[in-house]
Structure formats: C-alpha cells, structure tokens
Backbone atoms as SQL, in Angstrom:
CREATE TABLE atoms (id INTEGER PRIMARY KEY, chain TEXT, resi INTEGER, resn TEXT, atom TEXT, x REAL, y REAL, z REAL);
INSERT INTO atoms VALUES
  (1, 'A', 1, 'MET', 'N', 23.713, 19.213, 19.059),
  (2, 'A', 1, 'MET', 'CA', 22.368, 19.639, 18.813),
  (3, 'A', 1, 'MET', 'C', 21.934, 19.124, 17.434),
  (4, 'A', 2, 'PRO', 'N', 20.722, 18.513, 17.342),
  (5, 'A', 2, 'PRO', 'CA', 20.282, 17.981, 16.050),
  (6, 'A', 2, 'PRO', 'C', 20.031, 19.094, 15.041),
  (7, 'A', 3, 'GLU', 'N', 20.309, 18.761, 13.813),
  (8, 'A', 3, 'GLU', 'CA', 20.116, 19.699, 12.715),
  (9, 'A', 3, 'GLU', 'C', 18.640, 19.737, 12.332),
  (10, 'A', 4, 'HIS', 'N', 18.088, 20.930, 12.133),
  (11, 'A', 4, 'HIS', 'CA', 16.688, 21.084, 11.731),
  (12, 'A', 4, 'HIS', 'C', 16.598, 20.985, 10.208),
  (13, 'A', 5, 'ARG', 'N', 15.783, 20.058, 9.743),
  (14, 'A', 5, 'ARG', 'CA', 15.623, 19.869, 8.296),
  (15, 'A', 5, 'ARG', 'C', 14.191, 20.169, 7.898),
  (16, 'A', 6, 'THR', 'N', 14.018, 20.572, 6.670),
  (17, 'A', 6, 'THR', 'CA', 12.692, 20.848, 6.137),
  (18, 'A', 6, 'THR', 'C', 12.419, 19.883, 4.994),
  (19, 'A', 7, 'ILE', 'N', 11.232, 19.298, 5.029),
  (20, 'A', 7, 'ILE', 'CA', 10.812, 18.378, 3.977),
  (21, 'A', 7, 'ILE', 'C', 9.637, 19.027, 3.252),
  (22, 'A', 8, 'SER', 'N', 9.720, 19.110, 1.949),
  (23, 'A', 8, 'SER', 'CA', 8.607, 19.699, 1.195),
  (24, 'A', 8, 'SER', 'C', 7.414, 18.759, 1.220),
  (25, 'A', 9, 'LEU', 'N', 6.227, 19.315, 1.101),
  (26, 'A', 9, 'LEU', 'CA', 5.023, 18.485, 1.086),
  (27, 'A', 9, 'LEU', 'C', 5.011, 17.552, -0.117),
  (28, 'A', 10, 'SER', 'N', 5.511, 18.016, -1.243),
  (29, 'A', 10, 'SER', 'CA', 5.542, 17.151, -2.427),
  (30, 'A', 10, 'SER', 'C', 6.510, 15.984, -2.200),
  (31, 'A', 11, 'GLY', 'N', 7.619, 16.230, -1.502),
  (32, 'A', 11, 'GLY', 'CA', 8.547, 15.147, -1.163),
  (33, 'A', 11, 'GLY', 'C', 7.915, 14.152, -0.210),
  (34, 'A', 12, 'LEU', 'N', 7.177, 14.667, 0.769),
  (35, 'A', 12, 'LEU', 'CA', 6.489, 13.804, 1.725),
  (36, 'A', 12, 'LEU', 'C', 5.429, 12.956, 1.027),
  (37, 'A', 13, 'ARG', 'N', 4.692, 13.588, 0.111),
  (38, 'A', 13, 'ARG', 'CA', 3.694, 12.833, -0.669),
  (39, 'A', 13, 'ARG', 'C', 4.355, 11.767, -1.530),
  (40, 'A', 14, 'GLY', 'N', 5.517, 12.099, -2.090),
  (41, 'A', 14, 'GLY', 'CA', 6.245, 11.126, -2.912),
  (42, 'A', 14, 'GLY', 'C', 6.661, 9.911, -2.104),
  (43, 'A', 15, 'TRP', 'N', 7.177, 10.153, -0.898),
  (44, 'A', 15, 'TRP', 'CA', 7.548, 9.031, -0.021),
  (45, 'A', 15, 'TRP', 'C', 6.326, 8.203, 0.363),
  (46, 'A', 16, 'GLY', 'N', 5.201, 8.884, 0.605),
  (47, 'A', 16, 'GLY', 'CA', 3.964, 8.159, 0.926),
  (48, 'A', 16, 'GLY', 'C', 3.516, 7.291, -0.236),
  (49, 'A', 17, 'ARG', 'N', 3.552, 7.844, -1.435),
  (50, 'A', 17, 'ARG', 'CA', 3.153, 7.101, -2.636),
  (51, 'A', 17, 'ARG', 'C', 4.062, 5.887, -2.831),
  (52, 'A', 18, 'LEU', 'N', 5.365, 6.076, -2.604),
  (53, 'A', 18, 'LEU', 'CA', 6.316, 4.981, -2.717),
  (54, 'A', 18, 'LEU', 'C', 5.981, 3.867, -1.719),
  (55, 'A', 19, 'ALA', 'N', 5.637, 4.247, -0.494),
  (56, 'A', 19, 'ALA', 'CA', 5.283, 3.249, 0.526),
  (57, 'A', 19, 'ALA', 'C', 4.021, 2.486, 0.134),
  (58, 'A', 20, 'PHE', 'N', 3.001, 3.192, -0.377),
  (59, 'A', 20, 'PHE', 'CA', 1.765, 2.521, -0.789),
  (60, 'A', 20, 'PHE', 'C', 2.012, 1.583, -1.968),
  (61, 'A', 21, 'ASP', 'N', 2.794, 2.030, -2.942),
  (62, 'A', 21, 'ASP', 'CA', 3.112, 1.188, -4.094),
  (63, 'A', 21, 'ASP', 'C', 3.935, -0.031, -3.694),
  (64, 'A', 22, 'ALA', 'N', 4.873, 0.155, -2.762),
  (65, 'A', 22, 'ALA', 'CA', 5.685, -0.968, -2.289),
  (66, 'A', 22, 'ALA', 'C', 4.816, -1.985, -1.559),
  (67, 'A', 23, 'THR', 'N', 3.867, -1.507, -0.762),
  (68, 'A', 23, 'THR', 'CA', 2.961, -2.414, -0.050),
  (69, 'A', 23, 'THR', 'C', 2.134, -3.228, -1.041),
  (70, 'A', 24, 'ALA', 'N', 1.601, -2.583, -2.057),
  (71, 'A', 24, 'ALA', 'CA', 0.802, -3.286, -3.066),
  (72, 'A', 24, 'ALA', 'C', 1.654, -4.307, -3.822),
  (73, 'A', 25, 'GLY', 'N', 2.868, -3.913, -4.205),
  (74, 'A', 25, 'GLY', 'CA', 3.743, -4.833, -4.939),
  (75, 'A', 25, 'GLY', 'C', 4.162, -6.021, -4.104),
  (76, 'A', 26, 'LEU', 'N', 4.525, -5.775, -2.860),
  (77, 'A', 26, 'LEU', 'CA', 4.942, -6.861, -1.971),
  (78, 'A', 26, 'LEU', 'C', 3.781, -7.812, -1.690),
  (79, 'A', 27, 'THR', 'N', 2.584, -7.266, -1.509),
  (80, 'A', 27, 'THR', 'CA', 1.405, -8.108, -1.293),
  (81, 'A', 27, 'THR', 'C', 1.167, -9.005, -2.503),
  (82, 'A', 28, 'HIS', 'N', 1.317, -8.464, -3.695),
  (83, 'A', 28, 'HIS', 'CA', 1.141, -9.240, -4.924),
  (84, 'A', 28, 'HIS', 'C', 2.167, -10.378, -5.006),
  (85, 'A', 29, 'VAL', 'N', 3.421, -10.082, -4.693),
  (86, 'A', 29, 'VAL', 'CA', 4.478, -11.101, -4.744),
  (87, 'A', 29, 'VAL', 'C', 4.224, -12.201, -3.721),
  (88, 'A', 30, 'VAL', 'N', 3.900, -11.816, -2.491),
  (89, 'A', 30, 'VAL', 'CA', 3.677, -12.812, -1.435),
  (90, 'A', 30, 'VAL', 'C', 2.452, -13.668, -1.758),
  (91, 'A', 31, 'GLU', 'N', 1.381, -13.051, -2.250),
  (92, 'A', 31, 'GLU', 'CA', 0.207, -13.837, -2.616),
  (93, 'A', 31, 'GLU', 'C', 0.531, -14.811, -3.749),
  (94, 'A', 32, 'GLY', 'N', 1.317, -14.367, -4.721),
  (95, 'A', 32, 'GLY', 'CA', 1.718, -15.248, -5.815),
  (96, 'A', 32, 'GLY', 'C', 2.539, -16.435, -5.323),
  (97, 'A', 33, 'MET', 'N', 3.460, -16.162, -4.392),
  (98, 'A', 33, 'MET', 'CA', 4.248, -17.257, -3.815),
  (99, 'A', 33, 'MET', 'C', 3.346, -18.218, -3.041),
  (100, 'A', 34, 'HIS', 'N', 2.427, -17.662, -2.260),
  (101, 'A', 34, 'HIS', 'CA', 1.490, -18.486, -1.498),
  (102, 'A', 34, 'HIS', 'C', 0.670, -19.372, -2.444),
  (103, 'A', 35, 'HIS', 'N', 0.199, -18.770, -3.525),
  (104, 'A', 35, 'HIS', 'CA', -0.594, -19.522, -4.507),
  (105, 'A', 35, 'HIS', 'C', 0.230, -20.644, -5.134),
  (106, 'A', 36, 'GLU', 'N', 1.478, -20.353, -5.512),
  (107, 'A', 36, 'GLU', 'CA', 2.328, -21.376, -6.132),
  (108, 'A', 36, 'GLU', 'C', 2.621, -22.532, -5.177),
  (109, 'A', 37, 'ILE', 'N', 2.903, -22.217, -3.937),
  (110, 'A', 37, 'ILE', 'CA', 3.167, -23.271, -2.947),
  (111, 'A', 37, 'ILE', 'C', 1.928, -24.130, -2.753),
  (112, 'A', 38, 'ALA', 'N', 0.762, -23.502, -2.620),
  (113, 'A', 38, 'ALA', 'CA', -0.478, -24.253, -2.438),
  (114, 'A', 38, 'ALA', 'C', -0.810, -25.086, -3.679),
  (115, 'A', 39, 'ARG', 'N', -0.493, -24.567, -4.858),
  (116, 'A', 39, 'ARG', 'CA', -0.804, -25.278, -6.102),
  (117, 'A', 39, 'ARG', 'C', 0.091, -26.501, -6.290),
  (118, 'A', 40, 'ARG', 'N', 1.355, -26.401, -5.906),
  (119, 'A', 40, 'ARG', 'CA', 2.310, -27.488, -6.141),
  (120, 'A', 40, 'ARG', 'C', 2.276, -28.580, -5.076),
  (121, 'A', 41, 'ALA', 'N', 1.785, -28.242, -3.888),
  (122, 'A', 41, 'ALA', 'CA', 1.805, -29.212, -2.795),
  (123, 'A', 41, 'ALA', 'C', 0.402, -29.439, -2.236),
  (124, 'A', 42, 'PRO', 'N', -0.436, -30.137, -2.976),
  (125, 'A', 42, 'PRO', 'CA', -1.803, -30.371, -2.500),
  (126, 'A', 42, 'PRO', 'C', -1.852, -31.470, -1.433),
  (127, 'A', 43, 'VAL', 'N', -1.537, -31.108, -0.194),
  (128, 'A', 43, 'VAL', 'CA', -1.515, -32.083, 0.893),
  (129, 'A', 43, 'VAL', 'C', -2.927, -32.551, 1.223),
  (130, 'A', 44, 'LEU', 'N', -3.859, -31.615, 1.271),
  (131, 'A', 44, 'LEU', 'CA', -5.234, -31.937, 1.645),
  (132, 'A', 44, 'LEU', 'C', -6.190, -31.688, 0.487),
  (133, 'A', 45, 'GLY', 'N', -6.075, -32.442, -0.561),
  (134, 'A', 45, 'GLY', 'CA', -6.999, -32.292, -1.671),
  (135, 'A', 45, 'GLY', 'C', -6.290, -32.006, -2.979),
  (136, 'A', 46, 'THR', 'N', -7.046, -31.420, -3.902),
  (137, 'A', 46, 'THR', 'CA', -6.512, -31.158, -5.237),
  (138, 'A', 46, 'THR', 'C', -5.856, -29.780, -5.301),
  (139, 'A', 47, 'ALA', 'N', -4.980, -29.629, -6.282),
  (140, 'A', 47, 'ALA', 'CA', -4.277, -28.359, -6.475),
  (141, 'A', 47, 'ALA', 'C', -5.244, -27.284, -6.953),
  (142, 'A', 48, 'GLN', 'N', -5.019, -26.051, -6.499),
  (143, 'A', 48, 'GLN', 'CA', -5.860, -24.924, -6.906),
  (144, 'A', 48, 'GLN', 'C', -5.180, -24.174, -8.047),
  (145, 'A', 49, 'LEU', 'N', -5.950, -23.858, -9.067),
  (146, 'A', 49, 'LEU', 'CA', -5.415, -23.101, -10.193),
  (147, 'A', 49, 'LEU', 'C', -5.854, -21.643, -10.162),
  (148, 'A', 50, 'GLU', 'N', -6.815, -21.293, -9.295),
  (149, 'A', 50, 'GLU', 'CA', -7.281, -19.916, -9.202),
  (150, 'A', 50, 'GLU', 'C', -6.579, -19.187, -8.049),
  (151, 'A', 51, 'PRO', 'N', -6.725, -17.867, -7.983),
  (152, 'A', 51, 'PRO', 'CA', -6.092, -17.103, -6.901),
  (153, 'A', 51, 'PRO', 'C', -6.550, -17.574, -5.525),
  (154, 'A', 52, 'THR', 'N', -5.822, -17.156, -4.507),
  (155, 'A', 52, 'THR', 'CA', -6.175, -17.575, -3.146),
  (156, 'A', 52, 'THR', 'C', -7.590, -17.144, -2.811),
  (157, 'A', 53, 'ARG', 'N', -8.219, -17.914, -1.944),
  (158, 'A', 53, 'ARG', 'CA', -9.599, -17.613, -1.559),
  (159, 'A', 53, 'ARG', 'C', -9.776, -17.928, -0.085),
  (160, 'A', 54, 'GLY', 'N', -10.975, -17.846, 0.407),
  (161, 'A', 54, 'GLY', 'CA', -11.240, -18.102, 1.809),
  (162, 'A', 54, 'GLY', 'C', -10.601, -17.025, 2.686),
  (163, 'A', 55, 'VAL', 'N', -10.172, -17.423, 3.874),
  (164, 'A', 55, 'VAL', 'CA', -9.566, -16.477, 4.802),
  (165, 'A', 55, 'VAL', 'C', -8.282, -15.900, 4.217),
  (166, 'A', 56, 'THR', 'N', -7.491, -16.741, 3.555),
  (167, 'A', 56, 'THR', 'CA', -6.240, -16.276, 2.948),
  (168, 'A', 56, 'THR', 'C', -6.509, -15.196, 1.911),
  (169, 'A', 57, 'GLY', 'N', -7.453, -15.444, 1.024),
  (170, 'A', 57, 'GLY', 'CA', -7.806, -14.455, 0.014),
  (171, 'A', 57, 'GLY', 'C', -8.365, -13.187, 0.641),
  (172, 'A', 58, 'LEU', 'N', -9.150, -13.352, 1.708),
  (173, 'A', 58, 'LEU', 'CA', -9.702, -12.193, 2.408),
  (174, 'A', 58, 'LEU', 'C', -8.589, -11.318, 2.976),
  (175, 'A', 59, 'VAL', 'N', -7.565, -11.942, 3.544),
  (176, 'A', 59, 'VAL', 'CA', -6.440, -11.182, 4.102),
  (177, 'A', 59, 'VAL', 'C', -5.740, -10.383, 3.006),
  (178, 'A', 60, 'TYR', 'N', -5.421, -11.033, 1.884),
  (179, 'A', 60, 'TYR', 'CA', -4.740, -10.320, 0.799),
  (180, 'A', 60, 'TYR', 'C', -5.614, -9.208, 0.220),
  (181, 'A', 61, 'ARG', 'N', -6.907, -9.476, 0.042),
  (182, 'A', 61, 'ARG', 'CA', -7.809, -8.435, -0.473),
  (183, 'A', 61, 'ARG', 'C', -7.917, -7.273, 0.514),
  (184, 'A', 62, 'SER', 'N', -7.931, -7.578, 1.806),
  (185, 'A', 62, 'SER', 'CA', -8.018, -6.530, 2.828),
  (186, 'A', 62, 'SER', 'C', -6.777, -5.649, 2.826),
  (187, 'A', 63, 'ILE', 'N', -5.616, -6.270, 2.691),
  (188, 'A', 63, 'ILE', 'CA', -4.372, -5.497, 2.641),
  (189, 'A', 63, 'ILE', 'C', -4.377, -4.584, 1.428),
  (190, 'A', 64, 'ARG', 'N', -4.742, -5.129, 0.267),
  (191, 'A', 64, 'ARG', 'CA', -4.785, -4.313, -0.947),
  (192, 'A', 64, 'ARG', 'C', -5.818, -3.196, -0.844),
  (193, 'A', 65, 'GLY', 'N', -7.001, -3.521, -0.330),
  (194, 'A', 65, 'GLY', 'CA', -8.066, -2.525, -0.211),
  (195, 'A', 65, 'GLY', 'C', -7.710, -1.408, 0.758),
  (196, 'A', 66, 'THR', 'N', -7.125, -1.764, 1.902),
  (197, 'A', 66, 'THR', 'CA', -6.732, -0.755, 2.881),
  (198, 'A', 66, 'THR', 'C', -5.640, 0.138, 2.323),
  (199, 'A', 67, 'SER', 'N', -4.666, -0.471, 1.694),
  (200, 'A', 67, 'SER', 'CA', -3.575, 0.308, 1.108),
  (201, 'A', 67, 'SER', 'C', -4.105, 1.251, 0.036),
  (202, 'A', 68, 'ARG', 'N', -5.026, 0.761, -0.796),
  (203, 'A', 68, 'ARG', 'CA', -5.611, 1.591, -1.861),
  (204, 'A', 68, 'ARG', 'C', -6.423, 2.740, -1.260),
  (205, 'A', 69, 'ALA', 'N', -7.193, 2.458, -0.198),
  (206, 'A', 69, 'ALA', 'CA', -7.989, 3.503, 0.445),
  (207, 'A', 69, 'ALA', 'C', -7.093, 4.574, 1.058),
  (208, 'A', 70, 'LEU', 'N', -6.017, 4.142, 1.707),
  (209, 'A', 70, 'LEU', 'CA', -5.088, 5.109, 2.290),
  (210, 'A', 70, 'LEU', 'C', -4.390, 5.922, 1.209),
  (211, 'A', 71, 'ALA', 'N', -4.025, 5.278, 0.116),
  (212, 'A', 71, 'ALA', 'CA', -3.378, 5.991, -0.988),
  (213, 'A', 71, 'ALA', 'C', -4.346, 6.995, -1.600),
  (214, 'A', 72, 'THR', 'N', -5.611, 6.630, -1.726),
  (215, 'A', 72, 'THR', 'CA', -6.620, 7.541, -2.269),
  (216, 'A', 72, 'THR', 'C', -6.810, 8.718, -1.332),
  (217, 'A', 73, 'GLY', 'N', -6.859, 8.441, -0.025),
  (218, 'A', 73, 'GLY', 'CA', -6.971, 9.513, 0.953),
  (219, 'A', 73, 'GLY', 'C', -5.772, 10.425, 0.910),
  (220, 'A', 74, 'ASP', 'N', -4.588, 9.839, 0.699),
  (221, 'A', 74, 'ASP', 'CA', -3.365, 10.634, 0.602),
  (222, 'A', 74, 'ASP', 'C', -3.417, 11.535, -0.617),
  (223, 'A', 75, 'SER', 'N', -3.864, 11.019, -1.752),
  (224, 'A', 75, 'SER', 'CA', -3.909, 11.845, -2.963),
  (225, 'A', 75, 'SER', 'C', -5.029, 12.874, -2.868),
  (226, 'A', 76, 'ASP', 'N', -6.128, 12.550, -2.165),
  (227, 'A', 76, 'ASP', 'CA', -7.191, 13.527, -1.960),
  (228, 'A', 76, 'ASP', 'C', -6.702, 14.676, -1.088),
  (229, 'A', 77, 'SER', 'N', -5.927, 14.350, -0.053),
  (230, 'A', 77, 'SER', 'CA', -5.436, 15.390, 0.842),
  (231, 'A', 77, 'SER', 'C', -4.386, 16.253, 0.155),
  (232, 'A', 78, 'SER', 'N', -3.748, 15.730, -0.879),
  (233, 'A', 78, 'SER', 'CA', -2.735, 16.523, -1.581),
  (234, 'A', 78, 'SER', 'C', -3.368, 17.611, -2.436),
  (235, 'A', 79, 'ALA', 'N', -4.690, 17.542, -2.598),
  (236, 'A', 79, 'ALA', 'CA', -5.379, 18.572, -3.367),
  (237, 'A', 79, 'ALA', 'C', -5.483, 19.876, -2.586),
  (238, 'A', 80, 'GLY', 'N', -5.180, 19.828, -1.290),
  (239, 'A', 80, 'GLY', 'CA', -5.185, 21.047, -0.495),
  (240, 'A', 80, 'GLY', 'C', -6.397, 21.135, 0.389),
  (241, 'A', 81, 'GLY', 'N', -6.584, 22.305, 0.966),
  (242, 'A', 81, 'GLY', 'CA', -7.707, 22.547, 1.865),
  (243, 'A', 81, 'GLY', 'C', -9.003, 22.705, 1.106),
  (244, 'A', 82, 'ARG', 'N', -9.990, 23.280, 1.783),
  (245, 'A', 82, 'ARG', 'CA', -11.299, 23.441, 1.156),
  (246, 'A', 82, 'ARG', 'C', -11.252, 24.337, -0.072),
  (247, 'A', 83, 'ASP', 'N', -10.357, 25.336, -0.029),
  (248, 'A', 83, 'ASP', 'CA', -10.252, 26.245, -1.163),
  (249, 'A', 83, 'ASP', 'C', -9.250, 25.792, -2.207),
  (250, 'A', 84, 'GLY', 'N', -8.633, 24.600, -1.975),
  (251, 'A', 84, 'GLY', 'CA', -7.695, 24.052, -2.941),
  (252, 'A', 84, 'GLY', 'C', -6.263, 24.525, -2.748),
  (253, 'A', 85, 'HIS', 'N', -6.006, 25.313, -1.695),
  (254, 'A', 85, 'HIS', 'CA', -4.669, 25.825, -1.441),
  (255, 'A', 85, 'HIS', 'C', -4.106, 25.237, -0.164),
  (256, 'A', 86, 'HIS', 'N', -2.803, 25.014, -0.143),
  (257, 'A', 86, 'HIS', 'CA', -2.128, 24.514, 1.042),
  (258, 'A', 86, 'HIS', 'C', -1.809, 25.686, 1.955),
  (259, 'A', 87, 'ASP', 'N', -1.867, 25.425, 3.273),
  (260, 'A', 87, 'ASP', 'CA', -1.514, 26.455, 4.237),
  (261, 'A', 87, 'ASP', 'C', -0.012, 26.663, 4.333),
  (262, 'A', 88, 'ALA', 'N', 0.755, 25.585, 4.123),
  (263, 'A', 88, 'ALA', 'CA', 2.210, 25.688, 4.233),
  (264, 'A', 88, 'ALA', 'C', 2.841, 24.885, 3.117),
  (265, 'A', 89, 'ASP', 'N', 4.039, 25.281, 2.716),
  (266, 'A', 89, 'ASP', 'CA', 4.722, 24.587, 1.642),
  (267, 'A', 89, 'ASP', 'C', 5.738, 23.589, 2.175),
  (268, 'A', 90, 'ALA', 'N', 6.024, 23.623, 3.473),
  (269, 'A', 90, 'ALA', 'CA', 7.033, 22.737, 4.022),
  (270, 'A', 90, 'ALA', 'C', 6.634, 22.286, 5.413),
  (271, 'A', 91, 'VAL', 'N', 7.167, 21.124, 5.782),
  (272, 'A', 91, 'VAL', 'CA', 6.945, 20.547, 7.101),
  (273, 'A', 91, 'VAL', 'C', 8.288, 20.430, 7.775),
  (274, 'A', 92, 'GLY', 'N', 8.432, 20.952, 8.961),
  (275, 'A', 92, 'GLY', 'CA', 9.705, 20.862, 9.684),
  (276, 'A', 92, 'GLY', 'C', 9.817, 19.547, 10.414),
  (277, 'A', 93, 'THR', 'N', 11.023, 19.008, 10.495),
  (278, 'A', 93, 'THR', 'CA', 11.255, 17.771, 11.230),
  (279, 'A', 93, 'THR', 'C', 12.272, 18.009, 12.313);
C-alpha cells in the first residue's frame, strides 16, 4: 500500500518557483547558444551582433513571457484567498 505523504503549501510554492526560475535560466542559455552559433556561422548573409529576432526571437520572448506570467500568477495565488488567508496548510498526495 502506498504511503500517504503531506506536502506543505510553502514547499509546493518553492518547487514551483524553482521550476519557473529553471525555465527562465535554461531559455537564456539556449538563446545565448543559438545567438553564438548564428553569429559565428553566417551561411546566408552577415553575422548578427544583436539578440535573436524574427520568429526565433518571438519564440524565446514567448517562453520567457509565459513563464513570467505563470510565476506571477503563482506568487499572486500564494497571497491566499479573498480575505488573505489560506483554507488549508497542507496538500495531501
């Protein structure tokens, strides 16, 4: 029989924050690598010295914006209900 565990809401929020921060950091690293590869190997034209743009830049901006919006929603929800208080202190898994 599986063991019943309890996760505190603050622990759950911490894991969520870690996931959002990891997504933002990984997006930054991948975009930087993409930019460096495009800058060093100008197959179709001149090398770019500015950040990615066009569809590529749109994708990276969308990932960052969505992650930021979700993180903001997560931190807003951590403020509690309408009266500022949480209904429960733990979530069962």
